C-alpha positions in Angstrom: -0.3 -0.1 0.2 2.8 2.6 0.7 4.6 1.7 -2.5 1.6 2.2 -4.5 0.7 5.7 -2.5 4.5 6.5 -3.6 3.7 5.7 -7.0 0.7 7.8 -7.6 2.7 10.4 -5.6 5.7 10.4 -8.0 3.8 9.5 -11.5 2.5 13.0 -12.2 5.6 14.7 -10.5 7.7 12.8 -13.2 5.1 13.5 -16.1 5.4 17.2 -15.6 9.3 17.0 -15.3 9.3 15.2 -19.0 6.1 17.0 -20.5 8.6 19.6 -22.6 10.3 16.5 -24.0 7.8 14.3 -24.1 4.1 14.6 -26.2 2.6 12.1 -24.9 3.6 13.5 -20.7 2.5 16.8 -22.0 -1.3 15.7 -23.2 -1.7 13.8 -20.0 -0.4 16.7 -17.8 -2.4 19.1 -19.5 -6.0 16.5 -19.7 -5.3 15.7 -15.7 -5.1 19.7 -14.9 -8.5 20.0 -16.5 -10.1 16.6 -15.5 -12.3 17.7 -13.0 -13.6 20.7 -14.9 -14.7 18.7 -17.8 -16.4 15.5 -15.4 -18.3 18.2 -13.5 -19.3 19.1 -16.8 -20.0 16.0 -18.3 -21.9 14.6 -14.8 -24.5 17.6 -15.6 -25.7 15.8 -18.8 -26.4 12.7 -17.4 -29.9 11.8 -18.4 -30.1 7.8 -17.6 -28.1 5.0 -15.3 -24.2 4.9 -15.9 -22.2 2.1 -17.0 -18.7 3.0 -16.6 -16.1 1.1 -18.8 -12.6 1.9 -17.9 -9.8 1.4 -20.6 -6.0 2.1 -20.0 -5.2 3.0 -24.0 -6.3 3.0 -27.1 -5.6 -0.6 -27.4 -7.8 -1.6 -24.5 -10.1 0.6 -26.1 -10.4 -1.1 -29.6 -10.7 -4.6 -27.2 -13.2 -3.7 -25.4 -15.5 -1.7 -28.3 -17.5 -5.3 -29.0 -18.7 -4.9 -25.3 -19.5 -1.6 -25.4 -21.7 -2.1 -28.8 -23.4 -5.0 -26.8 -24.1 -3.1 -23.6 -25.8 -0.4 -25.5 -28.2 -3.2 -27.3 -28.5 -5.1 -24.2 -29.0 -1.6 -21.6 -30.8 1.0 -24.1 -31.9 3.4 -21.6 -28.1 3.2 -19.6 -25.5 5.6 -21.0 -22.3 4.5 -21.0 -19.1 6.4 -19.4 -15.8 5.2 -21.2 -12.6 6.8 -19.0 -9.0 7.0 -20.2 -5.7 6.9 -18.0 -3.6 7.6 -21.4 -3.5 10.2 -23.8 -3.5 7.6 -26.8 -7.0 6.5 -26.3 -8.6 9.8 -25.0 -7.3 12.0 -28.0 -8.3 9.7 -30.5 -11.8 8.6 -29.0 -12.5 12.3 -27.3 -15.8 12.1 -29.7 -16.6 8.9 -30.4 -20.2 8.3 -31.4 -20.2 4.9 -29.7 -20.3 5.9 -26.3 -22.1 9.0 -24.6 -19.1 10.5 -21.8 -15.6 10.0 -22.6 -12.8 11.7 -20.1 -9.5 10.9 -18.5 -9.7 9.1 -15.2 -8.3 11.4 -12.4 -5.0 9.7 -10.8 -6.1 7.2 -8.1 -6.3 8.8 -4.3 -9.1 7.9 -1.5 -10.7 11.5 -2.3 -10.6 11.4 -6.1 -12.1 8.1 -6.4 -14.8 9.3 -3.8 -15.3 12.4 -6.0 -15.5 10.6 -9.0 -18.1 8.1 -7.9 -20.3 11.1 -6.4 -20.1 12.8 -9.6 -20.6 9.6 -12.2 -22.8 7.5 -9.9 -22.0 3.9 -11.9 -24.7 1.4 -11.6 -22.2 -1.4 -13.0 -18.0 -1.1 -14.3 -16.0 -2.9 -16.5 -12.1 -2.5 -16.7 -10.8 -3.9 -19.8 -7.7 -6.1 -19.8 -5.0 -4.4 -17.5 -6.6 -1.9 -14.7 -6.3 -2.1 -11.4 -7.0 1.1 -9.7 -7.2 0.3 -5.6 -9.1 3.9 -4.2 -11.7 3.1 -7.3 -11.9 -0.7 -7.0 -12.4 -0.4 -2.8 -14.9 2.3 -3.2 -16.9 0.3 -5.8 -17.0 -2.8 -3.6 -18.2 -1.3 -0.3 -21.0 0.3 -2.4 -21.9 -2.9 -3.9 -21.7 -1.9 -7.2 -20.8 -4.6 -9.9 -17.6 -4.2 -11.0 -16.2 -6.5 -13.9 -12.6 -7.1 -15.5 -13.0 -8.2 -18.7 -10.5 -10.2 -21.1 -8.2 -10.3 -18.7 -5.0 -12.2 -19.1 -2.3 -13.3 -16.1 1.0 -14.7 -16.4 3.1 -16.3 -13.6 5.6 -13.4 -13.7 3.3 -10.6 -12.8 2.8 -9.1 -9.4 0.2 -10.6 -8.2 1.9 -13.7 -7.9 4.9 -12.5 -6.1 5.4 -13.4 -1.9 5.5 -9.4 -1.9 2.3 -9.1 -4.2 -0.6 -9.2 -1.5 -1.7 -6.1 -1.9 -2.3 -6.3 -5.6 -3.8 -9.9 -4.4 -6.4 -8.2 -2.6 -7.3 -5.9 -5.8 -8.1 -8.5 -7.5 -10.4 -10.0 -4.9 -12.3 -6.6 -5.1 -14.0 -7.3 -8.5 -17.0 -8.8 -8.4 -16.3 -11.0 -11.3 -13.0 -11.9 -13.5 -13.5 -12.9 -16.6 -10.1 -14.0 -18.4 -8.9 -15.2 -21.8 -7.3 -18.4 -21.2 -7.2 -21.5 -18.9 -3.6 -20.7 -17.8 -5.1 -17.2 -16.5 -7.6 -18.9 -14.6 -5.5 -21.0 -12.8 -3.2 -18.6 -11.9 -5.8 -16.7 -9.9 -8.0 -19.5 -8.6 -6.0 -19.2 -5.3 -7.5 -15.9 -4.7 -11.1 -15.7 -6.0 -14.0 -18.3 -5.4 -14.5 -20.4 -8.2 -17.8 -18.3 -9.4 -15.9 -15.2 -9.8 -14.2 -16.6 -12.8 -14.9 -17.8 -15.9 -12.9 -18.0 -19.0 -14.5 -15.6 -21.4 -11.9 -15.4 -24.2 -10.1 -12.2 -26.0 -13.1 -9.8 -27.3 -10.1 -8.8 -29.8 -11.1 -11.6 -32.0 -14.9 -10.0 -32.1 -13.7 -6.8 -32.8 -11.7 -7.7 -36.0 -14.3 -9.9 -37.4 -16.1 -6.6 -36.7 -13.9 -4.5 -38.9 -13.5 -7.2 -41.6 -17.5 -7.7 -42.0 -17.3 -3.5 -42.6 -14.5 -3.5 -44.4 -13.8 -0.1 -46.0 -12.2 -0.1 -49.9 -9.3 2.2 -50.3 -9.4 3.8 -53.5 -5.6 4.3 -54.1 -4.8 0.7 -53.9 -6.2 0.1 -57.2 -3.8 2.9 -58.9 -0.7 0.5 -57.7 1.2 -2.3 -60.2 -0.6 -5.3 -60.3 2.1 -7.3 -58.2 2.3 -9.1 -55.0 1.8 -6.8 -52.2 3.1 -6.6 -48.9 1.8 -4.8 -45.9 3.9 -4.3 -42.7 1.9 -2.7 -39.9 2.5 -0.7 -37.0 6.4 -1.1 -37.4 9.2 0.3 -35.5 12.6 1.5 -36.4 14.2 -2.1 -35.8 11.5 -3.3 -38.0 12.6 -1.0 -40.8 15.8 -2.0 -40.7 15.2 -5.6 -41.2 12.4 -5.1 -43.8 14.3 -2.3 -45.9 17.0 -5.0 -46.4 15.0 -7.4 -47.7 12.8 -5.2 -49.7 15.6 -4.4 -51.7 15.5 -8.2 -52.6 12.1 -8.4 -53.7 11.8 -5.4 -55.4 9.2 -6.8 -57.9 6.8 -6.3 -55.4 4.6 -3.6 -54.1 5.5 -3.1 -50.6 3.4 -0.9 -48.2 5.0 0.6 -44.9 2.6 1.3 -42.0 5.0 2.8 -39.1 3.5 2.9 -35.9 4.5 6.6 -35.6 3.5 9.1 -38.6 5.5 12.3 -37.4 7.5 13.6 -40.1 11.0 12.5 -38.3 9.9 9.2 -37.7 8.9 9.2 -41.4 11.8 10.3 -42.7 13.9 7.9 -41.1 11.6 5.1 -42.1 12.2 6.3 -45.6 15.8 6.2 -45.0 15.5 2.3 -45.0 13.8 1.9 -48.2 15.3 2.5 -51.7 12.8 4.4 -53.5 10.5 4.8 -51.4 7.6 7.5 -51.3 5.4 9.0 -48.4 1.6 8.2 -49.3 0.8 12.2 -49.0 3.6 12.9 -51.6 2.3 9.5 -53.9 -1.2 10.7 -53.8 -0.7 13.8 -55.9 0.5 11.7 -58.7 -2.8 10.8 -60.5 -1.5 8.3 -63.1 -1.2 4.2 -62.5 1.7 2.7 -61.3 3.4 0.7 -64.1 6.0 -0.5 -61.5 5.7 -1.6 -58.0 6.7 0.9 -55.0 7.9 1.1 -51.5 4.8 3.2 -50.3 5.3 4.8 -46.5 1.8 5.5 -45.4 1.8 8.7 -43.2 -1.5 8.9 -42.0 -3.5 7.2 -39.0 -6.5 5.1 -39.6 -5.9 3.0 -42.7 -3.9 0.0 -41.3 -7.0 -2.3 -40.1 -8.3 -2.1 -43.6 -5.1 -2.3 -45.6 -4.8 -5.7 -44.4 -7.3 -6.9 -47.2 -5.2 -5.9 -50.1 -2.0 -7.8 -48.8 -0.8 -11.3 -49.9 1.6 -11.5 -46.9 1.2 -9.1 -43.7 4.2 -8.3 -41.4 3.1 -7.0 -37.8 5.8 -4.8 -36.1 6.9 -4.2 -32.8 8.6 -7.7 -32.5 11.8 -6.5 -32.2 11.1 -4.3 -29.5 11.2 -5.0 -25.4 7.5 -4.2 -25.5 6.6 -7.1 -28.4 4.3 -7.4 -31.3 1.3 -5.4 -32.4 -2.1 -6.6 -33.1 -1.8 -9.8 -35.3 -5.2 -10.6 -35.8 -6.4 -7.6 -37.6 -4.6 -9.2 -40.6 -5.0 -12.8 -39.8 -9.0 -12.2 -40.0 -8.8 -11.2 -43.6 -7.3 -14.7 -44.2 -3.5 -13.6 -44.8 -0.1 -15.4 -43.8 1.1 -13.1 -41.0 4.9 -12.7 -40.2 6.8 -11.0 -37.1 9.3 -10.2 -34.9 11.1 -12.7 -31.6 9.3 -10.7 -28.7 5.9 -12.7 -28.9 6.0 -14.6 -25.3 3.5 -12.3 -24.0 1.0 -12.7 -26.6 -1.2 -15.6 -26.6 -3.1 -14.8 -29.7 0.0 -14.4 -31.6 1.3 -18.3 -30.1 -1.9 -19.6 -31.0 -1.7 -18.4 -34.4 1.5 -19.2 -35.1 0.4 -23.1 -33.4 -2.8 -22.9 -36.1 0.0 -23.1 -39.1 -1.3 -19.1 -39.8 1.6 -17.4 -38.5 5.5 -17.6 -38.8 7.7 -16.0 -36.0 11.0 -14.5 -37.7 14.3 -13.4 -35.9 16.3 -11.4 -38.3 16.5 -10.3 -42.1 17.9 -14.0 -43.1 14.6 -15.7 -41.7 12.5 -13.2 -42.8 14.1 -13.5 -46.6 13.6 -17.4 -46.4 9.8 -17.1 -45.3 9.2 -14.5 -47.8 10.4 -16.9 -50.4 8.2 -19.7 -49.8 5.1 -17.9 -49.4 5.6 -15.4 -52.7 6.8 -18.7 -54.8 4.6 -21.2 -53.5 0.6 -20.0 -53.7 -0.8 -23.4 -52.2 1.4 -22.7 -49.4 0.8 -19.1 -48.7 -3.0 -19.9 -49.5 -3.4 -22.8 -46.7 -1.5 -20.5 -44.5 -3.7 -17.6 -45.1 -6.8 -20.1 -44.7 -5.5 -21.2 -41.2 -5.1 -17.6 -40.2 -9.0 -16.9 -40.9 -10.0 -20.1 -39.5 -8.1 -19.1 -36.4 -9.8 -16.0 -35.3 -13.1 -17.5 -36.6 -12.9 -20.6 -34.0 -11.7 -18.0 -31.1 -14.6 -15.3 -31.4 -17.3 -15.2 -28.9 -16.1 -13.4 -26.0 -18.4 -10.4 -26.5 -21.4 -13.0 -25.7 -20.2 -14.4 -22.9 -18.9 -11.2 -21.4 -22.2 -9.9 -21.5 -24.2 -13.1 -20.5 -21.6 -12.6 -17.2 -22.5 -8.9 -17.1 -26.6 -9.8 -16.9 -25.8 -12.4 -14.3 -24.1 -9.8 -11.5 -26.2 -6.9 -12.6 -29.6 -7.9 -12.4 -31.4 -4.5 -13.5 -33.8 -4.1 -15.2 -33.0 -2.6 -18.5 -36.1 0.4 -17.4 -34.0 0.7 -14.3 -34.0 4.6 -13.3 -31.6 6.5 -11.5 
């Protein structure tokens, strides 16, 4: 508890110190400075019972979107309040039509949690995957507000399972129900919670990518590319660019579409330096003629990646050469594309599952990437079989949203027309 309080005290100090040099920290500091004014204003607009959904950042929001959509259908007289801790979620989803209210979550403290509960007055709370704020959870438990942790994933090396992790184990016990992605997670927390408070629901990201694929958007400029096979590399970092650039130079008879994780001008310039004859999308779009020759296209816009994968023959997912690990392999797999990624995938059970289903391949360096690419590009039947396996893997693991809503309905036994 002492260490937790020290962290809560230190975090805003450190964020403020680095904010002049870090755009993300700057947004967070500015957001927290205005957070209570925003919450106060939004609270005056409440017209129905509130279901509060908290997401750490943009990724968790994407994971929670199927739950949000299902909640709106299940409880049409309720309103949805989504809170974020990270600016990556708040800034991109501030005006999202899927929800009624969006705000930052004030940094955890007894006073902040009490004030939040008084203003928002949630009737049901859903936390997505990795969020554990003691004071908010404690007050929710005291007020007997149903609180669900959805699509949770646990690993043996987490603090909950250390000898000194008693305080964090207590936080887990404050949830009404914890819905985990896999059997291993359930086994890890079974000594902490009663069997009736744990269930295996799966991962709602499978449902999310299924929704994206069903409502896929066409991208007109893709038709202007040379009619050759195309590799789409998404959410890539500097380490990925070095490897992809080496390999792309050997396969310059194909189109390469690179979608960096960071798209500011400096990041795009660094990305270009790894590729021969590459061009940013914004510049390429100024040319009206159809391409006769293959191109290395650097996408310097956001919001296109999940729809670009449908045009790929092969997909590469970035992040596997960074300490944080790979990004979402499911966005490409759902379109029936063979998926390739770097070595750091140990924390990502969906990637391991995709690899075990023969829908994806892990590479370790440029040499192994070149070998994989050679087989996929030169053997059409092998490439198709891997793509089919990827699509089947996603379809076979969908359904977590339905299980999540069923659990919410079970513990939030409130009539649909409940009033404040």
